[in-house]
C-alpha positions in Angstrom: 95.3 111.1 125.1 95.7 112.8 128.5 97.8 115.8 129.0 98.3 116.5 125.3 98.0 120.0 123.8 95.3 120.5 121.2 97.9 120.6 118.4 99.4 117.3 119.7 95.9 115.7 119.5 95.5 116.8 115.9 98.9 115.4 114.9 98.2 112.1 116.7 94.8 111.7 114.9 96.5 112.4 111.6 99.2 109.8 112.2 96.8 107.3 113.5 95.1 107.3 110.2 98.2 107.3 108.0 99.4 104.1 106.5 101.8 105.5 104.0 104.9 107.5 105.1 107.6 109.0 103.0 111.1 108.9 104.5 113.4 111.6 103.2 117.0 110.5 103.1 116.2 106.8 103.3 119.2 104.5 102.8 119.7 100.9 101.7 122.6 100.5 104.1 121.6 98.7 107.3 124.1 100.7 109.3 122.3 104.0 108.6 119.7 105.3 111.0 117.2 105.9 108.3 117.2 102.2 107.4 116.3 101.4 111.0 113.4 103.8 110.8 112.2 102.4 107.5 112.5 98.8 108.9 110.5 99.8 112.0 107.7 101.4 110.0 107.4 98.4 107.7 107.4 95.9 110.5 104.5 97.9 112.1 102.3 97.8 109.0 103.2 101.1 107.2 103.8 101.4 103.5 107.1 103.3 103.2 108.1 105.5 100.2 111.9 106.0 100.4 112.8 109.5 99.1 116.4 110.4 98.3 117.4 113.8 99.4 119.8 114.3 96.5 118.8 117.8 95.4 120.1 117.4 91.9 117.8 114.4 91.3 114.8 115.7 93.2 114.2 119.4 92.6 110.9 119.3 94.5 112.8 118.3 97.6 114.9 121.5 97.8 112.3 123.1 100.1 112.3 120.0 102.4 116.0 119.4 102.7 118.4 121.8 104.4 
């Protein structure tokens, strides 16, 4: 981890230990970029929790989605 700032090292360590990742705005359509991201994560051993960003259905997501 050469030439990384201290905060970058902290983020890297956190992500290195993470095996479950939530993807906000995940789509089932293969043409969407979010599907590509979910597919990549799954192929690389991550458990993915798709989260729709529909504010009406997910009130808790209002603070996360702009």
